[in-house]
C-alpha positions in Angstrom: -0.2 -0.1 0.0 1.1 3.5 -0.6 1.6 5.8 2.3 -0.8 8.7 3.2 1.9 11.1 2.1 2.1 9.3 -1.3 -1.7 9.3 -1.6 -1.5 13.1 -1.0 1.1 13.6 -3.5 -1.0 11.8 -6.1 -3.9 14.1 -5.3 -1.6 17.2 -5.4 -0.5 16.2 -8.9 -4.4 15.8 -9.8 -4.8 19.5 -8.8 -2.1 20.7 -11.3 -2.9 18.6 -14.3 -5.6 20.3 -16.6 -8.6 18.0 -17.4 -8.1 15.9 -14.3 -10.3 15.5 -11.3 -9.8 18.2 -8.7 -10.7 18.8 -4.9 -10.7 15.2 -4.1 -9.3 13.7 -1.0 -8.0 9.9 -0.3 -10.6 8.1 1.9 -9.1 5.7 4.5 -11.2 2.6 5.1 -12.0 1.7 8.8 -11.2 -1.9 7.9 -7.4 -1.9 6.9 -5.5 -4.1 4.8 -3.7 -5.7 7.7 -6.9 -6.4 9.4 -8.0 -8.4 6.3 -4.8 -10.2 6.4 -5.2 -11.2 9.9 -8.8 -12.3 9.5 -7.9 -14.4 6.3 -4.5 -15.8 7.6 -2.4 -14.8 4.7 -1.0 -11.7 2.9 -2.3 -10.1 -0.2 -0.1 -9.6 -3.4 0.1 -8.9 -6.9 1.3 -11.7 -9.1 2.0 -10.1 -12.4 2.4 -12.6 -15.0 4.1 -11.2 -18.3 5.2 -12.9 -21.4 4.6 -13.4 -25.3 1.1 -14.5 -26.4 1.0 -18.0 -26.2 3.7 -18.2 -23.4 1.0 -19.8 -21.0 0.4 -16.6 -18.9 -3.5 -17.2 -18.5 -3.1 -21.1 -18.2 -0.4 -20.7 -15.4 -2.3 -17.7 -13.7 -5.6 -19.7 -13.6 -3.8 -23.0 -12.3 -2.1 -21.1 -9.5 -5.5 -19.5 -8.6 -7.0 -22.8 -8.4 -4.3 -24.2 -6.2 -4.7 -21.2 -3.9 -8.5 -21.3 -3.7 -8.0 -25.0 -2.7 -6.0 -23.8 0.2 -8.7 -21.5 1.4 -7.2 -18.3 0.1 -8.8 -15.1 -1.3 -7.6 -14.9 -4.8 -8.6 -13.6 -8.3 -7.3 -13.5 -11.7 -7.5 -10.4 -14.0 -7.0 -11.8 -17.4 -6.0 -9.6 -20.4 -8.8 -10.6 -22.9 -11.4 -10.4 -20.2 -10.5 -7.0 -19.0 -10.6 -5.8 -22.8 -14.1 -7.0 -22.9 -15.2 -4.3 -20.2 -12.9 -2.0 -18.5 -10.5 -1.5 -21.5 -13.0 -2.2 -24.3 -12.1 1.4 -25.5 -8.5 0.6 -26.1 -6.6 -0.9 -29.2 -3.1 -2.3 -29.4 -1.2 1.0 -30.2 1.6 1.7 -27.9 -0.1 4.3 -26.4 -3.3 2.2 -25.8 -1.0 -0.5 -24.4 0.4 1.9 -21.9 -3.2 3.0 -20.7 -4.4 -0.7 -20.7 -1.5 -1.5 -18.2 -2.0 1.7 -16.3 -5.6 0.7 -15.5 -4.7 -2.6 -14.7 -2.2 -1.6 -12.2 -4.6 0.6 -10.5 -7.3 -2.2 -10.3 -4.8 -4.8 -8.9 -3.8 -2.2 -6.4 -7.5 -2.1 -5.1 -7.5 -5.8 -4.9 -4.3 -5.7 -3.0 -5.8 -3.3 -0.5 -8.7 -5.8 -0.2 -6.6 -8.6 1.0 -6.8 -10.6 -2.1 -3.8 -12.3 -4.0 -4.6 -11.0 -7.3 -3.1 -12.5 -10.4 -2.7 -10.5 -13.6 -2.1 -12.2 -16.9 -1.1 -9.6 -19.5 1.6 -9.4 -22.2 2.6 -6.0 -20.8 5.4 -5.8 -23.2 7.0 -2.6 -21.9 9.2 -2.5 -18.9 8.5 1.1 -18.3 4.6 0.1 -18.0 5.4 -2.8 -15.7 7.6 -0.4 -13.7 4.9 2.1 -13.2 2.3 -0.7 -12.0 5.1 -1.9 -9.6 5.6 1.6 -8.4 2.0 1.9 -7.1 2.6 -0.5 -4.4 5.2 -1.2 -1.5 8.3 -3.2 -1.9 7.5 -6.8 -1.8 3.8 -6.5 -2.9 4.5 -6.7 -6.6 5.9 -10.0 -7.9 6.7 -10.0 -11.5 6.6 -13.5 -13.1 8.0 -13.8 -16.5 6.5 -16.8 -18.5 9.6 -17.5 -20.4 8.9 -19.4 -23.8 10.6 -18.8 -27.1 8.7 -17.2 -30.0 8.8 -20.4 -31.9 7.0 -22.4 -29.2 4.4 -19.7 -28.9 3.5 -19.9 -32.4 3.3 -23.5 -32.5 0.9 -23.1 -29.5 -1.3 -20.4 -31.1 -4.7 -22.0 -31.5 -6.2 -18.6 -32.4 -4.0 -18.2 -35.5 -2.9 -14.7 -34.3 0.7 -15.1 -35.1 0.0 -16.4 -38.7 -2.4 -13.2 -39.2 0.5 -11.0 -37.7 2.9 -12.4 -40.0 0.7 -11.9 -43.0 0.2 -8.3 -41.9 -3.7 -8.5 -41.2 -3.0 -7.8 -37.6 -1.1 -4.6 -36.7 1.2 -4.0 -33.7 1.4 -7.7 -32.6 3.9 -8.5 -29.9 6.9 -10.5 -31.0 6.1 -9.7 -34.8 5.5 -6.2 -35.6 5.9 -4.7 -31.9 8.5 -5.4 -29.4 8.4 -7.4 -26.1 10.7 -6.2 -23.5 11.7 -9.1 -21.3 12.0 -8.5 -17.7 15.7 -7.9 -16.5 15.2 -8.9 -12.9 11.8 -10.5 -12.3 11.1 -12.0 -8.9 10.5 -15.3 -10.6 11.2 -16.7 -14.2 9.3 -19.9 -15.1 10.3 -21.7 -18.1 6.7 -22.3 -19.5 8.2 -23.2 -22.8 9.6 -26.5 -21.8 8.5 -27.6 -18.2 5.1 -29.0 -17.3 2.2 -26.9 -15.8 2.4 -28.9 -12.6 5.9 -28.0 -12.5 5.4 -24.4 -13.1 2.5 -24.0 -10.5 4.8 -25.8 -7.9 7.5 -23.2 -8.8 5.2 -20.4 -8.0 3.6 -21.7 -5.0 6.9 -22.5 -3.5 8.0 -18.9 -4.0 5.0 -17.5 -2.6 5.6 -19.7 0.6 9.2 -18.8 0.8 8.1 -15.0 0.7 5.4 -15.4 3.5 2.7 -14.4 1.1 0.7 -17.9 1.7 1.1 -20.3 4.6 3.7 -23.2 4.0 2.2 -26.7 4.7 1.7 -27.2 8.3 1.5 -23.6 9.2 -1.8 -22.1 10.3 
């Protein structure tokens, strides 16, 4: 969570930017994030899955979500395609629209974090600067970047939607990995080799990391 001073700084920024909301004050809830964590028995966190289309982000995020749910944890997946059906339905895939897409997701993920939920985001989020801005919204340790690492060739073979073929044919513009760049994380909290290891191995790797970091209880802990 950001500090009250950070929230005030954000409000001050709003006062100086034309066309932005003014005369607003951050409202502090009487039920805190710490109280929710105590009630539920686990921390909240943002698990930010990033990688090429076809790298297995949504598959892994949903599998981890299921594993956490089976443990009784409060968790939720924000999926790239699902979000573009509603919250970001007005955005395309230009660099500017991608930036705004990730900005919105970062803010929504921050709300889930404050609500005491382990929120898993599955987005290509191709640009390091956009991911860095999402990370900067929350405190150190709350943002866990998970790089779903799979070679472009593997992702193309997995492409059941035929998006890569359309991109190579020029019928889809600004497609990450073909006509738009993907900037791999330089120092993610976790790099999962989704291109070669099994889904079960990948899930176990993520869960193990969350246990080590104290986000979720380790086996035998209450």
